[in-house]
N, C-alpha and C positions, 0 to 999 in steps of 0.2 A: 504573497503566495509562497508556500513552502513545499519543499520536496517531500516525497513519500517518506524518505528516511528521516527528515527533520520531524515530520508529524509522528512518526513511529518512536523516535527517541524522546520527544516531548511527553508522549504517554508512557514512557518507561517500559515498552514492551520489546520483546525479541522479534526476530523474523519469523521464528517458528510459532510463536503466540499469534502474531498478525495473520499468518497463514491460516491457523486453525480458526480464528475469528472470522476471516473472510472466506473460508472454504476453498482455498487454493493451495498449491504446493509452496513450500518454503523456497525451493529453487526458483519458482516464478517471482516470488517477493524479491529474492536476491538479484535476478536478472532485470527486473523492472527498476530496482533502486540504482543498478549500475548502468542503466540505459541499454542494456543488451537485448531487452525485449519490450515492445511496445504493447501496453495492455489494451484489451478490447473495452468497448464501453461498459459491458456487463462487469468485467474485472475492476474497472475504475469505480463503478457503484458499489461493489462489494468491499473494496478497500476503504472507501470513504465512510461507509456504514460502520465498518469495523473500527474505524478511527474516530468516529462521531464527528465528522466534517463534511463539508458540501464537496461534491466531486470537483467543482470548479476551484476549490481552495488548494488542490493538489496539483503541483507542477510536475509534468513528466518530461 
């Protein structure tokens, strides 16, 4: 299992690009990556879809 940041960097996309793909704010992506915000189930699904991975494959 990889962190959100590891998945994002593996796909070579920025926080801003991920935020646009997942339809959430860049600040939220940053806070989730830093552990400052716990994502909702909906947000987890959006991020997983944007990264083309299963929600269970992302470690938060």
